[in-house]
LODOVEX-425056 format. One record per residue: residue number from 1; residue in three letters; x, y, z of N, C-alpha, C, O in turn. Coordinates in nm, 3 decimals. Example, Ala and Ser with C-alpha at 12.3 -4.5 7.8 and 13.67 -1.06 7.14 Angstrom:
<timars>
TIMAR num residuo nX nY nZ caX caY caZ cX cY cZ oX oY oZ
TIMAR 1 ALA 1.319 -0.569 0.780 1.230 -0.450 0.780 1.320 -0.330 0.780 1.424 -0.332 0.846
TIMAR 2 SER 1.285 -0.225 0.708 1.367 -0.106 0.714 1.290 0.003 0.787 1.341 0.114 0.804
</timars>
This chain:
<timars>
TIMAR num residuo nX nY nZ caX caY caZ cX cY cZ oX oY oZ
TIMAR 1 MET 20.601 32.010 -5.002 20.535 31.923 -4.907 20.610 31.790 -4.898 20.660 31.739 -4.999
TIMAR 2 LYS 20.617 31.736 -4.780 20.690 31.613 -4.755 20.613 31.492 -4.808 20.490 31.485 -4.795
TIMAR 3 GLU 20.686 31.398 -4.866 20.624 31.275 -4.918 20.574 31.188 -4.803 20.639 31.175 -4.700
TIMAR 4 LEU 20.456 31.128 -4.822 20.399 31.042 -4.719 20.474 30.910 -4.711 20.507 30.850 -4.814
TIMAR 5 GLU 20.500 30.866 -4.591 20.561 30.735 -4.571 20.451 30.637 -4.532 20.386 30.653 -4.429
TIMAR 6 ARG 20.431 30.537 -4.615 20.327 30.439 -4.589 20.392 30.306 -4.552 20.474 30.252 -4.627
TIMAR 7 ASP 20.354 30.254 -4.436 20.403 30.124 -4.392 20.310 30.015 -4.444 20.200 30.043 -4.491
TIMAR 8 ILE 20.356 29.891 -4.435 20.273 29.776 -4.471 20.245 29.697 -4.344 20.338 29.648 -4.278
TIMAR 9 HIS 20.118 29.684 -4.310 20.076 29.608 -4.193 20.026 29.472 -4.240 19.935 29.465 -4.323
TIMAR 10 THR 20.085 29.364 -4.189 20.041 29.230 -4.224 19.963 29.173 -4.105 20.012 29.171 -3.992
TIMAR 11 ILE 19.840 29.128 -4.134 19.751 29.079 -4.029 19.711 28.936 -4.061 19.674 28.905 -4.174
TIMAR 12 ASP 19.721 28.849 -3.961 19.676 28.711 -3.975 19.532 28.704 -3.926 19.505 28.732 -3.810
TIMAR 13 ALA 19.438 28.667 -4.014 19.296 28.666 -3.982 19.249 28.535 -3.922 19.130 28.520 -3.893
TIMAR 14 GLU 19.337 28.440 -3.904 19.296 28.308 -3.854 19.243 28.320 -3.712 19.312 28.369 -3.622
TIMAR 15 GLY 19.118 28.273 -3.692 19.056 28.272 -3.560 18.998 28.406 -3.516 18.948 28.416 -3.404
TIMAR 16 LYS 19.002 28.507 -3.600 18.949 28.639 -3.565 18.814 28.660 -3.632 18.788 28.605 -3.740
TIMAR 17 THR 18.729 28.740 -3.569 18.598 28.768 -3.626 18.609 28.881 -3.729 18.690 28.972 -3.711
TIMAR 18 PRO 18.529 28.876 -3.835 18.540 28.977 -3.942 18.516 29.120 -3.896 18.583 29.212 -3.943
TIMAR 19 GLY 18.421 29.140 -3.806 18.387 29.276 -3.763 18.498 29.343 -3.685 18.532 29.459 -3.712
TIMAR 20 ARG 18.555 29.273 -3.589 18.663 29.331 -3.508 18.788 29.352 -3.592 18.863 29.448 -3.572
TIMAR 21 LEU 18.810 29.261 -3.685 18.923 29.274 -3.776 18.904 29.394 -3.869 18.999 29.468 -3.896
TIMAR 22 ALA 18.782 29.413 -3.916 18.752 29.523 -4.009 18.767 29.659 -3.942 18.808 29.755 -4.007
TIMAR 23 THR 18.734 29.670 -3.813 18.749 29.798 -3.745 18.896 29.836 -3.734 18.931 29.953 -3.752
TIMAR 24 TYR 18.981 29.740 -3.705 19.124 29.768 -3.697 19.181 29.805 -3.834 19.259 29.899 -3.846
TIMAR 25 ILE 19.140 29.730 -3.938 19.188 29.757 -4.074 19.144 29.896 -4.119 19.223 29.970 -4.179
TIMAR 26 ALA 19.018 29.933 -4.091 18.968 30.064 -4.130 19.047 30.175 -4.061 19.076 30.278 -4.123
TIMAR 27 LYS 19.080 30.155 -3.935 19.157 30.255 -3.861 19.295 30.275 -3.923 19.344 30.388 -3.933
TIMAR 28 VAL 19.359 30.166 -3.964 19.492 30.175 -4.025 19.483 30.238 -4.165 19.569 30.318 -4.201
TIMAR 29 LEU 19.382 30.202 -4.244 19.366 30.259 -4.378 19.341 30.409 -4.373 19.387 30.483 -4.460
TIMAR 30 ILE 19.267 30.454 -4.272 19.238 30.596 -4.257 19.362 30.671 -4.209 19.387 30.784 -4.249
TIMAR 31 GLY 19.439 30.607 -4.121 19.559 30.669 -4.067 19.541 30.721 -3.926 19.622 30.801 -3.879
TIMAR 32 LYS 19.436 30.676 -3.856 19.408 30.726 -3.721 19.509 30.675 -3.619 19.516 30.728 -3.507
TIMAR 33 HIS 19.587 30.576 -3.654 19.686 30.523 -3.560 19.813 30.608 -3.557 19.900 30.587 -3.473
TIMAR 34 LYS 19.824 30.704 -3.648 19.943 30.789 -3.656 19.920 30.920 -3.580 19.808 30.970 -3.574
TIMAR 35 PRO 20.026 30.974 -3.523 20.010 31.103 -3.453 19.987 31.220 -3.549 19.946 31.328 -3.506
TIMAR 36 THR 20.014 31.201 -3.678 19.996 31.308 -3.776 19.863 31.298 -3.849 19.849 31.349 -3.960
TIMAR 37 TYR 19.763 31.232 -3.786 19.632 31.213 -3.850 19.565 31.347 -3.879 19.557 31.435 -3.793
TIMAR 38 THR 19.517 31.360 -4.002 19.438 31.476 -4.044 19.318 31.422 -4.122 19.336 31.345 -4.216
TIMAR 39 PRO 19.195 31.461 -4.083 19.076 31.403 -4.145 19.066 31.421 -4.296 19.010 31.335 -4.365
TIMAR 40 ASN 19.118 31.533 -4.350 19.100 31.558 -4.492 19.215 31.505 -4.578 19.212 31.521 -4.700
TIMAR 41 LEU 19.316 31.441 -4.517 19.426 31.384 -4.593 19.421 31.233 -4.587 19.382 31.174 -4.487
TIMAR 42 ASP 19.462 31.171 -4.696 19.467 31.025 -4.701 19.608 30.982 -4.666 19.691 30.961 -4.755
TIMAR 43 ALA 19.637 30.968 -4.537 19.772 30.938 -4.490 19.782 30.800 -4.428 19.873 30.775 -4.349
TIMAR 44 GLY 19.690 30.710 -4.461 19.690 30.576 -4.402 19.795 30.487 -4.462 19.865 30.525 -4.556
TIMAR 45 ASP 19.807 30.368 -4.407 19.907 30.271 -4.449 19.844 30.160 -4.533 19.722 30.152 -4.545
TIMAR 46 HIS 19.929 30.075 -4.589 19.885 29.957 -4.662 19.854 29.846 -4.563 19.920 29.834 -4.459
TIMAR 47 VAL 19.754 29.764 -4.593 19.718 29.652 -4.507 19.713 29.526 -4.592 19.649 29.522 -4.697
TIMAR 48 GLN 19.781 29.423 -4.544 19.782 29.294 -4.611 19.726 29.191 -4.512 19.779 29.175 -4.402
TIMAR 49 VAL 19.620 29.122 -4.552 19.555 29.025 -4.465 19.579 28.886 -4.522 19.557 28.862 -4.640
TIMAR 50 ILE 19.623 28.793 -4.436 19.643 28.655 -4.478 19.547 28.564 -4.402 19.498 28.601 -4.295
TIMAR 51 ASN 19.520 28.447 -4.456 19.430 28.347 -4.396 19.288 28.400 -4.378 19.227 28.376 -4.274
TIMAR 52 ALA 19.235 28.469 -4.476 19.099 28.523 -4.466 18.994 28.413 -4.465 18.886 28.432 -4.410
TIMAR 53 SER 19.025 28.299 -4.523 18.928 28.189 -4.525 18.915 28.120 -4.390 18.825 28.039 -4.371
TIMAR 54 LYS 19.005 28.150 -4.296 19.002 28.085 -4.165 18.948 28.178 -4.057 18.975 28.157 -3.938
TIMAR 55 MET 18.871 28.280 -4.097 18.809 28.370 -3.999 18.703 28.294 -3.921 18.642 28.199 -3.972
TIMAR 56 LYS 18.683 28.336 -3.798 18.585 28.272 -3.710 18.454 28.350 -3.717 18.453 28.472 -3.702
TIMAR 57 LEU 18.345 28.280 -3.739 18.213 28.342 -3.740 18.136 28.292 -3.618 18.128 28.172 -3.594
TIMAR 58 THR 18.080 28.385 -3.541 18.014 28.348 -3.416 17.863 28.348 -3.432 17.808 28.408 -3.524
TIMAR 59 GLY 17.797 28.279 -3.341 17.651 28.279 -3.337 17.589 28.211 -3.459 17.646 28.118 -3.515
TIMAR 60 LYS 17.473 28.261 -3.497 17.399 28.205 -3.610 17.419 28.285 -3.738 17.339 28.274 -3.832
TIMAR 61 LYS 17.526 28.366 -3.743 17.549 28.450 -3.860 17.564 28.370 -3.989 17.522 28.414 -4.095
TIMAR 62 VAL 17.624 28.252 -3.979 17.649 28.172 -4.098 17.518 28.140 -4.170 17.512 28.143 -4.292
TIMAR 63 GLU 17.415 28.109 -4.094 17.285 28.074 -4.155 17.197 28.196 -4.179 17.119 28.197 -4.274
TIMAR 64 GLN 17.208 28.300 -4.094 17.110 28.408 -4.098 17.154 28.533 -4.173 17.070 28.603 -4.228
TIMAR 65 LYS 17.282 28.564 -4.176 17.328 28.690 -4.236 17.316 28.684 -4.389 17.356 28.586 -4.452
TIMAR 66 VAL 17.262 28.790 -4.446 17.240 28.799 -4.590 17.289 28.935 -4.639 17.260 29.037 -4.576
TIMAR 67 TYR 17.362 28.936 -4.750 17.408 29.060 -4.811 17.316 29.092 -4.929 17.281 29.005 -5.008
TIMAR 68 HIS 17.277 29.220 -4.939 17.187 29.266 -5.046 17.259 29.367 -5.135 17.342 29.443 -5.087
TIMAR 69 HIS 17.227 29.366 -5.262 17.263 29.477 -5.350 17.159 29.484 -5.461 17.096 29.384 -5.494
TIMAR 70 HIS 17.143 29.601 -5.518 17.042 29.622 -5.620 17.110 29.660 -5.750 17.203 29.740 -5.752
TIMAR 71 THR 17.062 29.603 -5.860 17.121 29.627 -5.991 17.070 29.755 -6.056 17.116 29.793 -6.163
TIMAR 72 THR 16.975 29.823 -5.992 16.906 29.943 -6.038 16.808 29.915 -6.152 16.750 30.009 -6.207
TIMAR 73 PHE 16.790 29.790 -6.187 16.686 29.752 -6.281 16.564 29.704 -6.203 16.574 29.674 -6.084
TIMAR 74 ALA 16.449 29.698 -6.270 16.329 29.649 -6.205 16.350 29.504 -6.159 16.405 29.423 -6.233
TIMAR 75 SER 16.306 29.474 -6.040 16.324 29.342 -5.977 16.472 29.305 -5.971 16.508 29.189 -5.993
TIMAR 76 GLY 16.555 29.401 -5.941 16.699 29.378 -5.944 16.763 29.356 -5.809 16.885 29.366 -5.797
TIMAR 77 LEU 16.684 29.326 -5.706 16.741 29.303 -5.575 16.807 29.165 -5.572 16.741 29.063 -5.592
TIMAR 78 ARG 16.938 29.163 -5.547 17.012 29.037 -5.541 17.058 29.014 -5.399 17.105 29.105 -5.332
TIMAR 79 THR 17.043 28.891 -5.353 17.086 28.857 -5.218 17.179 28.737 -5.224 17.164 28.648 -5.308
TIMAR 80 VAL 17.276 28.736 -5.133 17.367 28.623 -5.121 17.391 28.602 -4.972 17.413 28.698 -4.898
TIMAR 81 SER 17.386 28.478 -4.928 17.403 28.450 -4.786 17.552 28.447 -4.750 17.638 28.429 -4.836
TIMAR 82 LEU 17.580 28.465 -4.623 17.717 28.463 -4.575 17.780 28.325 -4.596 17.900 28.314 -4.622
TIMAR 83 LYS 17.699 28.223 -4.585 17.749 28.086 -4.603 17.803 28.064 -4.744 17.912 28.009 -4.760
TIMAR 84 THR 17.728 28.106 -4.845 17.775 28.087 -4.983 17.891 28.179 -5.016 17.980 28.142 -5.092
TIMAR 85 LEU 17.891 28.299 -4.958 18.001 28.393 -4.983 18.131 28.344 -4.920 18.238 28.359 -4.979
TIMAR 86 MET 18.122 28.286 -4.801 18.242 28.233 -4.734 18.297 28.112 -4.808 18.418 28.091 -4.811
TIMAR 87 SER 18.211 28.033 -4.868 18.258 27.914 -4.940 18.318 27.950 -5.075 18.413 27.885 -5.120
TIMAR 88 SER 18.264 28.053 -5.142 18.316 28.088 -5.274 18.426 28.195 -5.269 18.531 28.178 -5.331
TIMAR 89 ARG 18.402 28.304 -5.197 18.499 28.415 -5.190 18.508 28.467 -5.047 18.444 28.567 -5.014
TIMAR 90 PRO 18.586 28.403 -4.960 18.594 28.448 -4.821 18.653 28.587 -4.804 18.623 28.655 -4.705
TIMAR 91 SER 18.734 28.630 -4.898 18.792 28.764 -4.885 18.686 28.872 -4.906 18.700 28.983 -4.855
TIMAR 92 GLU 18.581 28.842 -4.980 18.475 28.939 -5.008 18.400 28.979 -4.880 18.352 29.092 -4.870
TIMAR 93 VAL 18.391 28.888 -4.784 18.324 28.919 -4.658 18.400 29.030 -4.586 18.340 29.125 -4.536
TIMAR 94 LEU 18.531 29.019 -4.583 18.613 29.120 -4.517 18.617 29.251 -4.596 18.619 29.359 -4.537
TIMAR 95 VAL 18.618 29.242 -4.727 18.617 29.363 -4.812 18.490 29.442 -4.788 18.495 29.564 -4.775
TIMAR 96 ARG 18.376 29.375 -4.782 18.249 29.444 -4.760 18.244 29.507 -4.621 18.194 29.618 -4.605
TIMAR 97 ALA 18.296 29.436 -4.521 18.294 29.489 -4.385 18.382 29.614 -4.374 18.342 29.713 -4.314
TIMAR 98 VAL 18.502 29.609 -4.430 18.594 29.723 -4.424 18.538 29.841 -4.503 18.543 29.954 -4.455
TIMAR 99 SER 18.487 29.816 -4.621 18.435 29.922 -4.706 18.321 29.997 -4.638 18.310 30.119 -4.650
TIMAR 100 ARG 18.236 29.924 -4.568 18.123 29.988 -4.503 18.162 30.058 -4.374 18.083 30.137 -4.321
TIMAR 101 MET 18.281 30.031 -4.321 18.328 30.101 -4.201 18.408 30.226 -4.234 18.431 30.310 -4.146
TIMAR 102 LEU 18.449 30.241 -4.357 18.521 30.362 -4.397 18.421 30.475 -4.421 18.306 30.449 -4.454
TIMAR 103 PRO 18.465 30.600 -4.404 18.376 30.712 -4.432 18.333 30.713 -4.579 18.412 30.682 -4.668
TIMAR 104 LYS 18.208 30.748 -4.603 18.155 30.749 -4.739 18.188 30.881 -4.806 18.104 30.970 -4.816
TIMAR 105 ASN 18.313 30.894 -4.851 18.356 31.017 -4.916 18.450 30.984 -5.032 18.464 30.868 -5.069
TIMAR 106 LYS 18.514 31.086 -5.089 18.596 31.067 -5.209 18.724 30.991 -5.182 18.787 30.943 -5.276
TIMAR 107 LEU 18.765 30.980 -5.057 18.889 30.910 -5.024 18.869 30.759 -5.008 18.967 30.685 -4.998
TIMAR 108 ARG 18.746 30.713 -5.006 18.716 30.573 -4.978 18.777 30.477 -5.080 18.835 30.376 -5.041
TIMAR 109 ASN 18.767 30.506 -5.209 18.819 30.417 -5.312 18.971 30.407 -5.306 19.026 30.298 -5.323
TIMAR 110 GLU 19.038 30.518 -5.281 19.183 30.516 -5.270 19.228 30.436 -5.149 19.330 30.367 -5.153
TIMAR 111 ARG 19.154 30.445 -5.042 19.187 30.367 -4.922 19.166 30.218 -4.945 19.245 30.136 -4.899
TIMAR 112 MET 19.061 30.183 -5.015 19.033 30.042 -5.041 19.137 29.980 -5.134 19.160 29.859 -5.129
TIMAR 113 LYS 19.201 30.060 -5.219 19.305 30.009 -5.308 19.428 29.964 -5.231 19.506 29.882 -5.280
TIMAR 114 ARG 19.446 30.016 -5.109 19.561 29.979 -5.027 19.535 29.854 -4.943 19.619 29.815 -4.863
TIMAR 115 LEU 19.420 29.792 -4.960 19.386 29.670 -4.887 19.409 29.548 -4.976 19.351 29.540 -5.085
TIMAR 116 LEU 19.492 29.455 -4.932 19.521 29.333 -5.006 19.486 29.214 -4.918 19.537 29.202 -4.807
TIMAR 117 ILE 19.397 29.127 -4.967 19.351 29.013 -4.887 19.388 28.885 -4.961 19.357 28.868 -5.079
TIMAR 118 LYS 19.454 28.796 -4.889 19.492 28.665 -4.943 19.419 28.557 -4.864 19.410 28.563 -4.741
TIMAR 119 ASN 19.368 28.457 -4.935 19.300 28.348 -4.867 19.404 28.252 -4.819 19.370 28.150 -4.759
</timars>
C-alpha cells in the first residue's frame, strides 16, 4: 500500500469567526478536500492555526455562550463562559469547535492530534 502524503495547511485566524474556521479545519483534517477521500481511512492533512487569540466573535456570544462538561461525580456539572475561556485559553475555543464537528468515531483522536493551534 502506498504511503499517505500529508500536507501542512497554515491558517491565519485573525478576524475570522470560530465556527466558520472550524468547519474548514474539520474538512481538511478528515481529508474531504482531496480527490482520494475515503470515509473509513484517515487521509487528512495537518493543520496549523496562528493568531487564535485574535478571532472575531459576533453577536452576544461573548456574554451568553457557556461550555458545559460533567466530571461524572455527583454535582459535577462544570461550566465556563466563552469570555473567561477566550481570556485564559483562546485556542481551547477552537479546539472544542473542531472536535465537535468531527465524526464521533475511532478516528477522531488521531485527527485531533494533527491540529496545532498557536496564539
